[in-house]
C-alpha positions in Angstrom: 127.8 78.1 131.7 125.2 80.4 133.1 121.4 80.0 133.5 118.6 81.7 131.5 115.4 82.1 133.5 112.0 81.9 131.8 108.3 82.1 132.7 105.5 79.9 131.4 102.0 81.4 130.9 99.8 78.3 131.4 100.4 74.9 132.8 97.9 72.9 130.8 98.7 70.1 128.3 101.3 72.0 126.4 102.8 73.8 129.4 103.2 70.4 131.2 104.8 69.1 128.1 107.3 71.9 128.1 108.2 71.3 131.7 108.7 67.6 131.0 110.8 68.2 127.9 113.1 70.7 129.6 113.5 68.4 132.5 114.1 65.1 130.6 116.8 66.6 128.3 118.2 69.4 130.5 121.9 68.6 130.0 121.5 68.0 126.3 119.6 71.3 125.9 122.2 73.2 127.9 125.0 71.8 125.7 123.2 72.8 122.5 122.0 76.2 123.7 125.0 77.3 125.7 123.1 77.9 128.9 120.9 76.1 131.4 117.3 76.9 131.2 115.3 77.4 134.4 111.5 77.9 134.7 111.3 80.5 137.4 107.6 81.2 137.5 104.4 79.8 136.0 101.2 81.9 135.5 98.1 79.9 136.4 94.5 80.8 137.1 94.6 79.2 140.6 98.0 79.4 142.3 96.7 77.4 145.3 95.7 74.3 143.2 98.1 71.4 143.7 100.0 70.6 140.5 102.5 67.8 141.1 103.8 68.2 137.5 105.4 71.6 138.2 108.0 70.1 140.5 108.1 72.9 143.0 108.3 75.8 140.5 106.8 79.0 141.8 103.2 79.5 140.7 101.5 82.9 140.4 98.1 84.2 139.3 99.5 87.7 138.9 101.1 88.4 135.5 102.7 91.6 136.8 105.0 89.4 139.0 106.5 88.0 135.8 106.5 91.3 134.0 108.4 93.0 136.8 110.9 90.2 137.4 114.1 91.4 135.8 115.7 87.9 136.0 113.1 86.5 133.6 114.4 86.9 130.0 111.9 84.8 128.1 108.1 84.6 128.4 106.6 81.4 127.0 102.9 81.7 126.2 101.1 78.4 126.1 97.7 79.4 127.7 95.9 79.7 124.3 93.0 81.9 123.3 93.0 85.5 122.2 92.7 87.3 125.5 94.6 87.9 127.6 97.3 86.1 125.7 97.8 88.8 123.1 98.0 91.5 125.7 100.5 89.5 127.8 102.7 89.0 124.8 102.7 92.6 123.8 103.4 93.8 127.4 106.2 91.2 127.7 107.9 92.6 124.5 107.4 96.2 125.7 109.3 95.2 128.9 112.2 93.8 126.8 111.4 90.2 127.3 111.6 87.7 124.4 108.4 85.8 123.6 107.8 82.2 122.5 104.2 81.1 121.8 102.2 78.2 120.6 99.1 80.3 120.1 97.5 79.9 116.6 94.5 82.1 117.5 96.6 85.2 118.2 99.1 84.6 115.4 96.3 84.1 112.8 94.8 87.5 113.7 97.6 89.7 115.1 100.9 88.5 113.4 101.7 91.9 111.9 101.1 93.7 115.2 103.3 91.2 117.1 106.1 91.6 114.5 106.0 95.4 114.9 106.2 95.1 118.7 109.2 92.7 118.4 111.0 95.0 116.0 110.4 98.1 118.1 111.6 96.5 121.3 114.5 94.5 119.7 113.4 91.2 121.1 113.0 87.7 119.6 109.5 86.4 118.8 109.1 82.8 117.8 105.9 80.7 117.2 106.9 77.4 115.6 104.3 75.4 117.6 101.4 77.4 116.3 101.1 75.2 113.3 101.7 71.5 113.0 102.6 70.6 116.6 106.0 69.1 116.4 106.4 69.4 112.7 109.0 72.0 111.7 107.2 74.2 109.1 107.3 77.9 110.4 111.1 78.1 110.4 111.5 76.4 107.0 109.1 79.0 105.5 110.8 81.9 107.3 114.4 80.8 106.6 115.1 77.6 104.9 112.9 78.2 101.8 113.5 81.9 101.4 115.3 81.4 98.1 112.0 80.1 96.6 108.9 81.8 95.2 106.3 79.5 96.7 103.3 78.9 94.4 101.4 76.4 96.6 101.1 75.2 100.2 98.6 72.7 101.3 98.2 70.1 104.0 96.4 68.0 106.5 96.8 70.3 109.6 94.0 69.2 112.0 94.5 65.9 113.8 91.0 65.6 115.1 89.3 65.7 111.7 92.0 63.5 110.1 91.5 60.9 112.8 87.7 61.1 112.2 87.9 60.8 108.4 90.5 58.0 108.7 88.2 56.0 111.0 85.2 56.6 108.9 87.2 55.2 105.9 88.7 52.2 107.7 85.7 51.2 109.9 82.8 52.3 107.7 81.1 54.1 110.6 79.0 57.2 110.7 80.2 60.8 111.4 78.3 60.9 114.8 79.8 57.6 115.9 83.3 58.5 115.1 82.9 62.0 116.7 81.9 60.2 120.0 84.9 58.0 119.7 87.2 61.0 119.1 85.7 62.7 122.2 86.2 59.6 124.3 89.9 59.4 123.3 90.4 63.1 124.0 91.0 64.0 120.4 87.9 66.1 120.1 86.5 68.6 122.6 83.0 68.4 124.1 82.2 71.3 121.8 84.1 70.1 118.6 83.2 73.1 116.4 86.7 74.5 116.1 87.9 71.2 114.6 84.9 69.8 112.7 83.9 73.1 111.2 87.4 73.8 109.9 88.1 76.8 112.1 91.3 75.4 113.6 92.7 74.5 110.2 91.7 77.9 108.9 93.7 79.7 111.5 96.7 77.6 110.7 96.1 78.2 106.9 96.2 81.9 107.5 99.6 81.7 109.2 101.1 79.5 106.6 99.8 81.6 103.7 101.1 84.8 105.3 104.6 83.3 105.4 104.5 81.5 102.1 103.2 84.4 100.1 104.8 87.3 102.0 101.5 89.0 102.7 98.9 89.6 105.4 96.4 86.8 105.5 94.0 86.9 108.5 91.6 84.2 109.8 88.6 86.1 108.3 90.2 85.9 104.8 90.1 82.1 104.7 87.1 80.4 103.0 86.1 77.5 105.4 84.0 74.4 105.0 84.0 71.6 107.6 83.4 67.9 107.6 80.0 67.5 109.4 78.2 66.9 106.1 80.5 64.0 105.1 78.8 60.6 105.3 80.1 57.0 105.2 78.3 56.7 101.9 80.3 59.5 100.3 83.5 57.9 101.6 82.5 54.5 100.2 81.7 56.0 96.8 85.0 57.9 96.8 86.9 54.7 97.5 85.2 52.9 94.7 86.2 55.8 92.4 89.8 55.6 93.6 89.8 58.5 96.1 90.4 59.1 99.8 88.8 62.1 101.5 90.8 64.6 103.6 90.2 68.0 105.1 92.7 70.1 103.4 94.1 73.6 104.0 95.0 75.0 100.5 97.0 78.1 99.7 97.9 79.2 96.2 99.4 82.3 94.6 97.2 82.7 91.5 96.7 85.3 88.7 93.4 86.1 90.4 95.1 86.7 93.8 96.0 84.8 96.9 93.7 81.8 97.3 93.4 80.4 100.8 90.7 78.0 101.9 89.9 74.9 104.0 87.5 72.2 102.9 87.1 68.4 102.3 88.8 67.1 99.1 88.7 63.7 97.4 92.4 62.9 96.7 93.6 60.2 94.4 94.9 57.3 96.5 98.4 57.8 95.2 98.6 61.5 96.2 101.3 62.1 98.9 98.7 63.5 101.4 96.2 60.6 100.9 98.3 58.3 103.1 98.4 60.8 106.1 96.2 59.0 108.5 95.0 59.2 112.1 96.2 62.2 114.2 99.2 62.8 112.0 99.6 66.0 110.0 101.5 66.9 106.8 102.3 70.1 104.9 103.1 70.0 101.2 105.1 73.0 99.7 105.8 73.8 96.1 108.6 76.2 95.3 110.2 77.3 92.1 113.7 76.3 93.3 113.2 73.3 95.6 110.3 71.9 93.7 108.0 69.8 95.9 108.7 69.2 99.6 106.5 67.6 102.4 106.8 67.9 106.1 105.2 65.1 108.1 104.7 64.2 111.8 102.5 64.4 114.9 100.5 67.6 114.6 99.4 67.8 118.3 99.9 66.4 121.8 101.8 67.5 124.8 105.3 66.4 123.9 105.2 66.9 120.1 104.0 70.5 120.6 106.5 70.9 123.5 109.3 69.9 121.1 108.6 72.9 118.9 108.2 75.3 121.8 111.4 74.2 123.4 113.2 74.4 120.1 112.1 78.1 119.9 113.3 78.6 123.5 116.7 77.2 122.7 117.0 79.5 119.7 116.3 82.6 121.9 118.8 81.3 124.5 121.5 81.0 121.8 120.8 84.6 120.8 121.0 85.8 124.4 124.3 83.9 125.0 125.9 85.2 121.8 124.5 88.7 122.2 122.5 88.6 119.0 118.9 89.1 120.2 116.8 91.1 117.8 119.2 90.2 114.9 116.3 89.2 112.7 113.9 92.1 111.7 110.5 90.6 111.4 108.6 91.6 108.4 105.5 90.6 106.5 104.7 91.9 103.0 102.0 94.3 102.0 98.4 93.0 101.9 97.8 91.4 98.5 94.6 90.8 96.5 92.6 87.8 97.5 91.2 85.3 95.0 87.4 85.0 95.4 86.5 81.4 96.2 84.0 81.5 93.2 87.0 81.7 90.8 88.8 78.6 92.2 88.8 75.6 90.0 88.3 71.9 90.7 86.5 68.8 89.6 83.5 68.1 91.8 81.7 65.0 93.1 77.9 65.4 93.5 75.5 62.9 95.0 71.9 63.2 94.1 68.6 61.5 95.1 66.3 61.6 92.0 63.0 60.1 91.0 63.4 56.7 89.4 61.7 57.3 86.1 62.6 57.5 82.4 64.4 60.6 81.2 65.8 61.7 84.5 69.4 61.2 83.5 68.9 63.2 80.4 67.3 66.1 82.3 70.1 66.1 84.8 72.8 66.1 82.0 70.9 69.0 80.3 70.9 71.0 83.5 74.7 70.5 83.9 75.2 71.6 80.4 73.2 74.8 80.9 75.4 75.6 83.9 78.5 75.1 81.6 79.6 72.1 83.6 80.7 69.0 81.7 80.6 65.5 83.2 83.4 63.1 83.5 81.2 60.2 84.8 77.7 59.5 86.0 76.7 56.3 87.8 73.4 55.2 89.3 74.6 54.0 92.6 71.6 52.4 94.3 67.9 52.8 95.2 66.7 54.4 98.4 64.1 53.0 100.8 61.5 55.3 99.2 62.1 53.8 95.8 64.1 56.8 94.5 67.5 56.4 92.8 70.8 57.7 94.1 73.2 59.1 91.4 76.8 60.0 91.7 78.3 62.4 89.2 81.9 63.6 88.8 82.5 66.7 86.8 85.5 67.9 84.7 87.4 70.9 86.1 85.1 73.9 86.5 85.0 77.1 88.6 83.4 76.8 92.1 80.8 79.3 90.9 79.8 77.0 88.0 79.6 73.9 90.3 77.5 75.8 92.8 75.2 77.1 90.1 74.8 73.6 88.7 73.9 72.3 92.2 71.3 75.1 92.7 69.8 74.4 89.3 69.6 70.7 90.1 67.8 71.4 93.4 65.2 73.3 91.4 64.3 70.3 89.2 61.1 68.5 90.2 62.8 65.1 89.5 65.6 65.9 92.0 64.6 65.1 95.6 67.9 66.2 97.1 71.5 67.2 96.4 73.2 65.4 99.2 76.8 66.2 98.6 79.1 68.6 96.7 82.7 67.8 97.3 85.9 68.9 95.5 88.0 66.3 93.7 91.7 66.6 93.0 92.1 65.4 89.4 95.9 65.6 89.2 96.3 68.9 87.5 98.7 71.3 89.3 96.3 74.2 89.5 93.2 72.5 90.6 91.9 71.3 94.0 
């Protein structure tokens, strides 16, 4: 049994996890892949910095040392970010080296380019860890579910926001308080924008939609709304109405085009995704042959993500051992029409602060009617400190354009002090969220 030598680009959280996973299960991995795997070099920013976790592996701050090393067959990119990661991956493939990556930023914006480079250089290119950490979802979409026409894919795919919303629900604490707790535990960055504004989930949604619907979906194509406007009051009202709130990535193949978006949703408590709590992730897929399937597990962390990275490394090693590298021609379909977010359909939850005086409810109901929005329920929730009334309304299924127009019309009413929330509600119909 011979040895396949690889290089790591990055020795941070994921890189350290890869080193640990390869070490702790070296004999098992060798038996399953057909060769021993040796990390020959690791690219780091500071090669002089002491790193006890690398166990004597040669460090370098010069990528050309890896590129020019003919013994290195696989380059494993776990440094993150767009640049120079994209350039390093393309140069590695041009040099005939296989590439494994966990980089959602590059995949979400340059998947087609990377596929072309892999095909032209007859090398393997795998990226399971770019979505869902240790949850296998990329390979199922590329291979296991290829007999299906997928109509829908959606999921909880950001552990930070799911942790925050879970704690807000369980502990009845504010957004600001739970964000501080997430930062203290290391679940949220000092600048949490990528997570709380939905950008991380949007990148993952673009990757999943590209594979599920055989098209080119880029990060900029995803409609994004974060969770920073969600309050403990909204969560409490939702629970009383029978709902749990989640930040969902939603992808659908509709008559109006490919619909891809990320936003908070009130889910019925019995929905499969409603019970996905804490830092766990889950992806729900609907296909015409398989029906419904859900993939669940830890969506981040050093070892869960390393599990996916090492699985990709093992697959490449198997191809090298059997002489079948480049066997799979990577393809992605032609760019398809996108569905405008205005045409998407859902029920909506609205929370209003209004003047506490006669005729207000009638005026509000009339305004909804003029916007062609029918109401499922309206409740006067409580009074504010200023003596105004807080009202919660849930609509029947309408277009996003109609719900937004109704909210704008309500804001213009003299009796409406504020429209505090506009949140989608899953009402159980297959084509609405």
